[in-house]
N, C-alpha and C positions, 0 to 999 in steps of 0.2 A: 504494500500500500504506500503510495507516494504522498508527500505532504502537499497540501493545497498551496498554490502560489500566494506570495505575500501581497497585500494591497499595494497598488501603485502609489508612489509618492508624487507630490506636486512637480518635482523635477522630471519624473518619468512622464507625467502628463504633458508638460511643456515640450519635452523632447519628441513625444509622439505627434503632437499638434504641428510643431514647426518642422519636424523631420519628414512628415508625410505630406504636408500642405504647402511647403515652400522649398526653395532650393538653398536656403540658408544652411551653412555648415554645422548642422546639429546632428550629433550621432545618436541613433536610436539605441537605447539600452534594453528595451523590452518590447515584445510584440505579442501581447496576450490581451484577453478581454478586459482585464483590469486597467492596463495601460491605455487601451483603446477608449475606455469609458472616460478616463481623465482627459485624454487627448481631444476627444470630440467636445467635451465640456469647455476645453480651453481653445477650441477652434476660433471663436470670435477674436481672441487676442492675436492670433496669427493674421486674421483679416484686418484688424486695426493696423498691424505692422505693414502689411502689403499696401493697404489703402493710404497710409500716411506717406510711405515711400513714393507711391504713384502721384499723390497730390503734390508732394514737395518737388518732384521732378518737373511737373508741369508748371508749377509756380516759379521755379528757378528759370526755366526757359522764357517764361513771360517777363520776368525781370530783366533778362538779357535782351529783350526786344524782339523775340521771334513772332509774337502775335498769339492770339488765343487758339487758333486752329492747330498749330504745331504743338503748343502746350497740351492741347487735348489729346493729340495723337500719342504723345509721350506718356500721358497719364493713363491712357487705355492700353498701351503696349507694355508698360512695365509690369503690371500684374501677370501678364502672360509669361514674361521673362522670369519672374520670381516664382512661378508655379510650373515651369517647364512646359507651359501651354497645355497642361493636363486637363484643366477645366474646359478650355475651348475644344480640345479633342473629344472630351466626353460629351459636350453639347452636340458636336457634329455627329458623333456615333449614335446618340439617342435620336437625333432628328432622322438619321437614316433608318434606324430600327423602327421608329414609329411611322415614318413615311412609307415603309415597305408594305404595310398592311398585312404582314404575314403573321402566323401564329407565334406564340412566345418563343418556342425553341428556335425557329428559323430567324426571328428578329434578333435574338441574342447572338446567334452565329454571325449575322450581318454586322452587329455592333462590335464583335470581336475582331473583325478583319482589319488589317492595317490601313487599307485605303479609305478615302472619304468619297461618298457618293454625292449625287446631285442635291439631295435634300440637305445633307450636311453642309455643302458649300454655300447654298443659298442662305441657310440659317446663319452661318458664320458671317457672311457678308452683311446681312441686315442687322444683326446684333452689334457687330463692331461699328457699323455706320451710325447706328442709334447711339451707342455709347460716346463716340467721338462728337456727334452733333450736340448732345446734351452738355458734355464737358466743355466744348468750345463756347457754348452760351454762358456757362458758369464762369469760365476764365475771362470772358469778355466783360463780365460784371465785376471782376476783380480777382486777384490771386487767392485771397482767402475763400471766396466762393468756390473756386475750382478745387482748392485743396480740400475743403469740407465735403464737397460732392464725392470726390474720390474716396475720402475716408469713410463716409456713410455707406457707399457702395461696397467697399471691402468688408465692413462690419456686417452688413445685411447678408452678403454672400456666404460668409462662414457661419452666421447664425442659422441659415437654412440647412447647413450640414449637420449642426447640432440637433435640430428638430427632426431631420430625416433619420438620424441614428437612434431615435427613441425606441423604447420597448414597443413591441407590437408590429413593427415594420420589418418584414422578413427580407432575407437575401434571395436574389433570383438565381444565384449560382453558389455552389459550395466552396468556391475558392475566390481569391482576389480581395481587393480592399473592401468591396461592398460586404463580403461575408465577414471580414474581420471586424467591421464596426457596426453592422446591422443589429439593432436592438440593444445596444450596450448602454444607452443613456436612459435612466428612469424618466418617465414622462414628467413628473413633477420637477425634476432637475432641469429638464429641457425648457419648461415653462418659466422657471426661475431665471435661466440664462436669457430667455427672450425679454423678460421684464427688465433685467439689468441693461440689456443692449438698447432697449427703447429709451430708458432713462438716460443712458450715456449719450445717445444720439440727440435727445432733447437738450441735454446740457451743452453739447457742442453747438447746437443750433442757435444758442443765444448770441453767437457772433454775427448772425444774419439779421438781427433786429428783433422787434417784438413778436413777429410771427414765425421767427426762425425755429424755435423749439417745436412748434406744432408741425411745421413742414418736415423737419428731419425725423421726428417720431413717426409721422404718417408715412414717410418714405420707407422706413424699416418695416412697419406693419404691412404696408402694401406689398413690399418685396417678399415677405414671408408668406403672405396669402397666395401670391402668384406661384411661389415655389411649392407650397402645399398642394395647390391644384395640379401642378405638373407631377408631383410625387404620387398623388392618388391615381392619376392617369397611367403612370408607369407601373404602379402596382397592379392595376387591372390588366395592362397589356403584357407585362413581363413576369408577373408573379412576385415581384419584389424589387429590391434595389441592387445596383452594381456600382462599381467605381465610376463608370460612365454616367450613370444617373446622378451620382453626387456632383460630378462636374457640371452637368446640365443644370442642376438645381442652383449651383453657385452662380453661374452666368445669368440664369433667369432672374435670380434675386437681385444681382447687381444692376442689371439693365432696368428692372422694374423700379428699383430705388431711384436711379437717375431720372427715369421718366417722371416720377412724382415730383422730384425737385425741379424739373423743367416746367412743370405746371405752375409753379409759383411765379 
């Protein structure tokens, strides 16, 4: 009889979150359900880091006189660099799987292929165009606006991953990242993370004026609603989540958050 694994420490959780969700040089020390639970709870912190880096890159270019459009391109591109493009790849694969209209087994096989089909290409083009368009408008209003938009988008994207890893959401495959993190987060803990994230977004929104907190909080809530709708559709079509589904949820949440900020 083997001893049960020890509970993951906060350090294990941070290593799991940053080691799996970013390219930052963080060494994974544990790959088990306990570490995955802590890592998915800490995912929004990884999102804040990526979002802050993206927003700062765009702001720096704006200060150097490049204009809001190039600043927006940098702010949209850096998250892809810091995640090895895994979330965008997941979005494209899910679009191909859903667009195929095939049964779950065949759709999952399509998603696992290395190439990207027409549905994936079209989805990537419009999602990235939408992100750049919103960010350009935000940077045109000022560097702080662009920075905050990128920050909120990064936060919302990783909060969507925390909620998708809650108990009751099964994995579609027995292997891969989806299987490693599916169902590891207690539902109450996921809701608590959501509440903290909304409050943090609202606090950051004070920089935008009297209506800023409401805008940023609404952006996170709308982003998570959009991600939840996609998650439920993927569960019906695929039978559960995969690593690709997690990537698609992150990009959906980020784009939805930016869209709500643009409405202001």
